[in-house]
Residue frames relative to the residue before (quaternion, step in Angstrom):
aa qw qx qy qz dx dy dz
M 1.0000 0.0000 0.0000 0.0000 0.00 0.00 0.00
I 0.3182 -0.7327 0.5771 0.1699 3.52 -0.95 0.94
S 0.2312 -0.8155 0.5220 0.0950 3.60 -0.48 1.19
H 0.7998 -0.1342 0.0861 0.5787 3.55 1.00 -0.72
L 0.2958 -0.7236 0.5939 0.1903 3.56 -1.28 0.39
R 0.0425 -0.7638 0.6428 0.0401 3.62 -1.07 0.68
G 0.4143 0.7046 -0.4853 0.3104 3.58 -0.50 1.11
Q 0.7072 -0.4517 0.3595 0.4082 3.53 -1.37 -0.31
L 0.3399 -0.7288 0.5596 0.2004 3.53 -0.88 1.03
V 0.0861 -0.8559 0.5099 -0.0001 3.54 -0.39 1.27
E 0.7746 0.1086 -0.0679 0.6193 3.58 1.36 -0.28
A 0.0346 0.8007 -0.5972 0.0317 3.57 -0.86 0.83
L 0.0632 0.7490 -0.6546 0.0806 3.56 -0.76 1.19
P 0.6902 -0.5358 0.2902 0.3903 3.54 -1.17 0.59
N 0.7814 0.3042 -0.1908 0.5104 3.57 1.11 -0.41
Q 0.8075 0.1543 -0.0961 0.5612 3.65 1.24 0.03
L 0.1443 -0.7578 0.6277 0.1042 3.53 -1.21 0.55
V 0.1871 -0.7225 0.6390 0.1859 3.54 -1.36 0.36
I 0.0959 -0.7822 0.6154 0.0157 3.54 -0.84 1.05
E 0.2490 -0.7680 0.5741 0.1367 3.51 -0.85 0.99
C 0.0038 -0.7649 0.6430 -0.0385 3.55 -0.78 1.11
N 0.8571 -0.0865 0.0510 0.5053 3.56 -0.75 1.11
G 0.7628 -0.4017 0.2142 0.4592 3.55 0.91 0.93
V 0.6654 0.4547 -0.2857 0.5185 3.62 1.26 -0.15
G 0.2247 -0.7898 0.5534 0.1399 3.61 -0.83 1.01
Y 0.1734 -0.7972 0.5744 0.0668 3.52 -0.76 1.09
R 0.2477 -0.7606 0.5862 0.1284 3.59 -0.73 1.09
C 0.0134 0.7928 -0.6092 0.0097 3.66 -0.69 0.96
F 0.3673 -0.6912 0.5829 0.2181 3.48 -1.08 0.79
I 0.0945 -0.8390 0.5334 -0.0520 3.55 -0.81 1.06
P 0.4562 -0.6367 0.5287 0.3271 3.54 -1.26 0.33
L 0.6550 -0.5058 0.3631 0.4281 3.65 -1.20 0.42
T 0.6223 0.5725 -0.3742 0.3808 3.55 0.91 -0.70
T 0.6360 0.5030 -0.2987 0.5032 3.58 1.16 -0.73
Y 0.6404 0.5033 -0.3371 0.4721 3.60 0.94 -0.82
D 0.6302 0.5412 -0.3337 0.4455 3.66 0.89 -0.71
K 0.6714 0.4949 -0.2738 0.4789 3.60 1.14 -0.81
L 0.8267 0.3361 -0.1188 0.4354 3.52 0.83 -1.03
A 0.5297 0.6403 -0.4181 0.3669 3.64 1.17 -0.53
G 0.8031 0.2575 -0.2183 0.4909 3.56 -0.95 0.96
T 0.4719 0.6622 -0.4474 0.3724 3.51 1.30 -0.02
T 0.1813 -0.7569 0.6194 0.1031 3.57 -1.11 0.85
G 0.7331 0.3871 -0.3080 0.4667 3.48 -1.27 0.52
E 0.7628 -0.3853 0.2840 0.4348 3.57 -1.28 -0.36
V 0.0396 -0.7943 0.6062 0.0098 3.57 -1.01 0.81
K 0.2799 -0.7342 0.5880 0.1919 3.57 -1.24 0.46
L 0.0921 -0.7933 0.6017 0.0057 3.45 -0.92 0.94
L 0.3266 -0.7180 0.5777 0.2099 3.64 -0.69 1.08
T 0.1159 -0.8280 0.5473 0.0396 3.67 -0.87 0.80
H 0.1727 -0.7099 0.6694 0.1349 3.46 -1.49 0.32
Y 0.2141 -0.7924 0.5644 0.0879 3.59 -0.58 1.18
H 0.1191 -0.8398 0.5291 -0.0239 3.52 -0.35 1.38
V 0.0466 -0.8197 0.5708 -0.0087 3.60 -0.56 1.07
T 0.0004 -0.7584 0.6514 -0.0224 3.49 -1.00 1.01
E 0.7497 -0.4076 0.3062 0.4220 3.50 -1.40 0.10
H 0.7767 0.3583 -0.1363 0.4998 3.52 1.13 -0.85
D 0.8339 0.1374 -0.0078 0.5345 3.61 1.09 -0.49
H 0.1820 -0.7159 0.6600 0.1369 3.54 -1.36 0.44
T 0.0029 -0.8395 0.5345 -0.0977 3.53 -0.45 1.27
L 0.2503 -0.7382 0.6063 0.1575 3.57 -1.05 0.81
F 0.1231 -0.7383 0.6605 0.0591 3.59 -1.05 0.94
G 0.1420 -0.8241 0.5457 0.0532 3.59 -1.03 0.91
F 0.1018 -0.8193 0.5642 -0.0057 3.47 -1.08 0.77
A 0.4409 -0.7194 0.4590 0.2782 3.58 -0.91 0.78
T 0.7963 0.1813 -0.0949 0.5693 3.58 1.13 -0.53
S 0.5958 -0.5806 0.4202 0.3624 3.53 -1.25 0.48
D 0.5586 0.5910 -0.3806 0.4403 3.64 1.18 -0.48
E 0.6601 0.5043 -0.2956 0.4718 3.56 0.98 -0.84
R 0.6882 0.4764 -0.2830 0.4684 3.58 0.87 -0.91
D 0.6300 0.5421 -0.3213 0.4538 3.57 1.01 -0.81
L 0.6787 0.4546 -0.3074 0.4882 3.62 0.89 -0.94
F 0.6235 0.5391 -0.3658 0.4322 3.68 0.94 -0.69
K 0.6707 0.5019 -0.2821 0.4677 3.54 0.94 -0.96
L 0.6323 0.5435 -0.3171 0.4519 3.55 1.07 -0.85
L 0.6837 0.5015 -0.2835 0.4480 3.58 0.94 -0.90
I 0.7446 0.4195 -0.2651 0.4464 3.53 0.78 -0.90
D 0.6947 0.4621 -0.2780 0.4761 3.60 1.18 -0.59
R 0.8248 0.3167 -0.1163 0.4538 3.61 0.94 -0.82
V 0.7034 0.3936 -0.2737 0.5248 3.61 1.20 -0.12
S 0.4048 -0.7242 0.5006 0.2472 3.56 -0.53 1.14
G 0.8256 0.2846 -0.2083 0.4403 3.50 -1.20 0.85
I 0.6248 0.5010 -0.3310 0.4991 3.57 1.39 -0.06
G 0.0675 -0.7885 0.6108 0.0254 3.55 -0.69 1.15
P 0.7630 -0.3722 0.2510 0.4650 3.53 -1.30 -0.06
K 0.6487 0.5058 -0.3668 0.4346 3.67 0.82 -0.68
M 0.6769 0.5086 -0.2777 0.4539 3.53 0.91 -0.85
A 0.6559 0.4961 -0.3184 0.4715 3.53 1.08 -0.80
L 0.6106 0.5346 -0.3459 0.4709 3.62 1.11 -0.58
A 0.6264 0.5434 -0.3139 0.4624 3.52 1.08 -0.74
V 0.6190 0.5371 -0.3163 0.4778 3.53 1.05 -0.84
L 0.6925 0.4782 -0.2727 0.4662 3.53 0.85 -1.04
S 0.6544 0.5092 -0.2956 0.4745 3.61 1.06 -0.79
G 0.6748 0.5339 -0.3040 0.4088 3.60 1.09 -0.63
M 0.8175 -0.0718 0.0391 0.5702 3.56 1.05 -0.47
P 0.5712 -0.6017 0.4081 0.3810 3.57 -1.07 0.47
V 0.6931 -0.5154 0.3134 0.3947 3.59 -1.14 0.64
P 0.6881 0.4734 -0.3183 0.4484 3.64 0.71 -0.90
Q 0.6585 0.4795 -0.3317 0.4759 3.65 0.96 -0.66
F 0.6302 0.5068 -0.3686 0.4584 3.63 0.98 -0.64
K 0.6347 0.5103 -0.3486 0.4640 3.65 0.92 -0.81
D 0.6500 0.5204 -0.3248 0.4485 3.60 0.88 -0.96
N 0.6739 0.5026 -0.3122 0.4425 3.58 0.88 -0.79
V 0.6389 0.5086 -0.3185 0.4814 3.55 1.10 -0.76
I 0.6417 0.5213 -0.3322 0.4540 3.60 1.01 -0.83
R 0.7313 0.4240 -0.2185 0.4874 3.63 1.01 -0.84
N 0.3928 -0.7421 0.4497 0.3047 3.58 1.28 -0.01
D 0.2824 0.7984 -0.4743 0.2406 3.49 1.17 0.86
I 0.1294 -0.8443 0.5178 0.0476 3.52 0.38 1.26
A 0.6126 0.5683 -0.3453 0.4272 3.64 1.06 -0.79
A 0.6725 0.4875 -0.2956 0.4720 3.59 0.93 -0.90
L 0.6523 0.5160 -0.3012 0.4663 3.61 0.93 -0.82
S 0.6536 0.5414 -0.3051 0.4319 3.55 1.04 -0.96
K 0.6354 0.5556 -0.3520 0.4046 3.62 1.10 -0.50
I 0.4987 0.6235 -0.4464 0.4040 3.60 1.23 -0.12
S 0.5391 -0.6687 0.4147 0.3004 3.50 -0.81 1.10
G 0.8092 0.2483 -0.1886 0.4979 3.61 -0.76 1.04
V 0.6021 0.5934 -0.3612 0.3936 3.62 1.14 -0.36
G 0.0737 -0.8210 0.5589 0.0907 3.57 0.40 -1.22
K 0.7119 -0.4916 0.3189 0.3871 3.55 -1.33 0.45
K 0.6821 0.5033 -0.3091 0.4311 3.60 0.73 -1.01
T 0.6837 0.4851 -0.2792 0.4683 3.55 0.87 -0.90
A 0.6300 0.5454 -0.3130 0.4557 3.51 1.07 -0.78
E 0.6536 0.5051 -0.2903 0.4831 3.54 1.07 -0.88
R 0.6783 0.4711 -0.3213 0.4634 3.56 0.93 -0.74
I 0.5815 0.5544 -0.3917 0.4485 3.65 1.05 -0.60
V 0.7140 0.4463 -0.2805 0.4608 3.59 0.77 -1.05
L 0.6472 0.5155 -0.3324 0.4526 3.65 0.90 -0.78
E 0.7345 0.4376 -0.2520 0.4533 3.66 0.74 -0.86
L 0.6232 0.4995 -0.3338 0.5007 3.58 1.04 -0.72
K 0.7488 0.4129 -0.2587 0.4492 3.65 0.85 -0.75
D 0.7806 0.3324 -0.2044 0.4882 3.59 0.80 -0.92
K 0.7503 0.3840 -0.2663 0.4676 3.69 0.77 -0.82
V 0.7594 0.3572 -0.2183 0.4981 3.59 0.80 -0.93
G 0.2609 -0.8152 0.4827 0.1857 3.55 1.12 -0.76
I 0.4209 0.7545 -0.4355 0.2528 3.58 1.25 0.32
V 0.5135 0.7019 -0.3855 0.3081 3.53 1.21 -0.48
S 0.6592 0.5154 -0.3243 0.4412 3.56 0.99 -0.85
T 0.6281 0.5327 -0.3277 0.4630 3.50 1.19 -0.67
W 0.6034 0.5441 -0.3296 0.4808 3.56 1.13 -0.80
Q 0.6479 0.5023 -0.3133 0.4794 3.63 0.99 -0.77
A 0.6408 0.5010 -0.3366 0.4744 3.55 0.97 -0.65
A 0.6300 0.5252 -0.3297 0.4676 3.61 0.98 -0.76
Q 0.6296 0.5371 -0.3216 0.4601 3.59 1.00 -0.88
S 0.6824 0.4981 -0.2817 0.4548 3.53 0.88 -1.00
S 0.6541 0.5214 -0.3172 0.4469 3.54 1.03 -0.70
T 0.6487 0.5160 -0.2897 0.4785 3.48 1.17 -0.86
A 0.7223 0.4582 -0.2758 0.4385 3.60 0.98 -0.78
S 0.4834 0.6875 -0.4100 0.3544 3.54 1.33 -0.28
L 0.4702 -0.6667 0.4776 0.3260 3.65 -0.88 0.64
A 0.7789 0.1202 -0.0852 0.6096 3.58 1.17 -0.56
P 0.1493 -0.8445 0.5121 0.0484 3.51 0.30 1.27
D 0.4089 -0.7011 0.5303 0.2449 3.54 -1.03 0.77
P 0.3832 -0.7703 0.4593 0.2211 3.58 -0.46 1.20
T 0.6045 0.5518 -0.3297 0.4706 3.54 1.21 -0.68
Q 0.6758 0.4789 -0.2935 0.4774 3.57 0.93 -0.78
A 0.6152 0.5325 -0.3379 0.4731 3.58 1.11 -0.68
V 0.6247 0.5276 -0.3301 0.4717 3.60 1.03 -0.74
Q 0.6698 0.4978 -0.2948 0.4655 3.54 0.91 -0.89
T 0.6567 0.5030 -0.3184 0.4631 3.62 0.93 -0.83
D 0.6793 0.4860 -0.2964 0.4631 3.59 0.94 -0.83
A 0.6195 0.5180 -0.3324 0.4873 3.59 1.14 -0.55
V 0.6288 0.5009 -0.3484 0.4820 3.63 0.99 -0.77
L 0.6629 0.5060 -0.3305 0.4419 3.64 0.80 -0.87
A 0.6576 0.5000 -0.3390 0.4502 3.59 0.97 -0.80
L 0.6469 0.5476 -0.3045 0.4346 3.58 1.03 -0.89
I 0.6259 0.5207 -0.3251 0.4811 3.56 1.07 -0.86
T 0.6549 0.5077 -0.3228 0.4574 3.58 0.95 -0.84
L 0.6843 0.4831 -0.2822 0.4677 3.59 1.17 -0.58
G 0.7179 -0.4655 0.2483 0.4542 3.56 1.28 0.07
F 0.5164 0.6339 -0.4392 0.3723 3.66 1.21 -0.17
K 0.4725 -0.5992 0.5608 0.3212 3.53 -1.29 0.38
Q 0.6359 -0.5697 0.3353 0.3983 3.59 -1.00 0.76
A 0.6972 0.4723 -0.2782 0.4621 3.54 0.81 -1.04
E 0.6190 0.5393 -0.3268 0.4682 3.60 1.05 -0.65
A 0.6704 0.5065 -0.2859 0.4608 3.50 0.93 -1.02
Q 0.6299 0.5317 -0.2995 0.4804 3.68 0.97 -0.90
K 0.6871 0.4588 -0.3006 0.4765 3.59 0.71 -0.94
T 0.6422 0.5349 -0.3437 0.4282 3.60 0.85 -0.87
V 0.6656 0.5115 -0.2816 0.4648 3.56 0.92 -1.00
Q 0.6793 0.4962 -0.3058 0.4460 3.50 0.80 -1.00
D 0.6610 0.5183 -0.3159 0.4412 3.55 0.98 -0.85
L 0.6456 0.5118 -0.3118 0.4733 3.55 1.11 -0.79
M 0.6503 0.5000 -0.3468 0.4547 3.61 1.04 -0.67
K 0.6101 0.5415 -0.3310 0.4743 3.57 1.13 -0.77
K 0.6757 0.4910 -0.3118 0.4528 3.58 0.87 -0.95
A 0.6196 0.5573 -0.3497 0.4280 3.60 1.06 -0.66
G 0.2105 -0.8056 0.5279 0.1673 3.64 1.09 -0.60
A 0.8599 -0.0253 0.0635 0.5059 3.48 -0.89 -0.95
G 0.6864 0.4995 -0.2764 0.4505 3.53 1.14 -0.54
A 0.3779 0.7564 -0.4561 0.2775 3.63 1.34 0.06
E 0.6695 0.5265 -0.3344 0.4035 3.55 0.93 -0.76
S 0.6719 0.4910 -0.2606 0.4895 3.55 1.27 -0.44
M 0.4861 0.6870 -0.4332 0.3227 3.54 1.33 -0.15
T 0.2191 -0.7782 0.5733 0.1329 3.58 -1.02 0.73
V 0.6981 -0.4720 0.3383 0.4187 3.58 -1.25 0.31
D 0.6664 0.5254 -0.2847 0.4459 3.49 0.93 -1.09
K 0.6769 0.4937 -0.3109 0.4488 3.58 0.89 -0.82
L 0.6445 0.4999 -0.3311 0.4744 3.57 0.99 -0.79
I 0.6286 0.5258 -0.3445 0.4579 3.58 0.90 -0.69
R 0.6682 0.4894 -0.3052 0.4700 3.62 0.83 -1.05
D 0.6787 0.5006 -0.3068 0.4412 3.57 0.79 -0.92
A 0.6391 0.5212 -0.3233 0.4641 3.57 1.04 -0.88
L 0.7046 0.4675 -0.2863 0.4506 3.58 0.89 -0.88
R 0.6376 0.5114 -0.3087 0.4865 3.58 1.23 -0.41
G 0.3896 -0.7232 0.4793 0.3088 3.50 1.28 -0.50
A 0.2763 0.7952 -0.4918 0.2224 3.46 1.27 0.71
């Protein structure tokens, strides 16, 4: 699996980039948000990637930020009827924080304005992310933590770990319980726990 590319940006179009790494050019399909961040960049760039394999094709998708890639993977893996093309349209249609806010607020009208989405798809996105995946309450917790005048860094670590585990396939309740159990197990060392360690321990079943 190709996790990221680091190299020279040699071609930039609104829907795709070509990055040359050690003499090999990699074409990656991208959302507009990534194009806006990287177009015109000179020198070395880093692009986070998702390697998508189907019966008929092997495709690289690229993203400027981990939030973009996480949402892309969440949509194609956890929402029925959403493929890579539609997921890119969602990311191109609005920034990740705005998308999350619209899902939290059940704003079907705003989501329906994304090119290619429509009302039925918007309703399915909200329904499945809220009810089947259960990630929305975690997004709300993350928003509350960010808005706080004195955010709790330990809580922020837990929230980020839960979000990452949901992206990896955990149910929301399962991810929250796992992270809470790991923090309790850590005892006095809980304050020094990192997102990466929580994820590793959760995947090991520690």
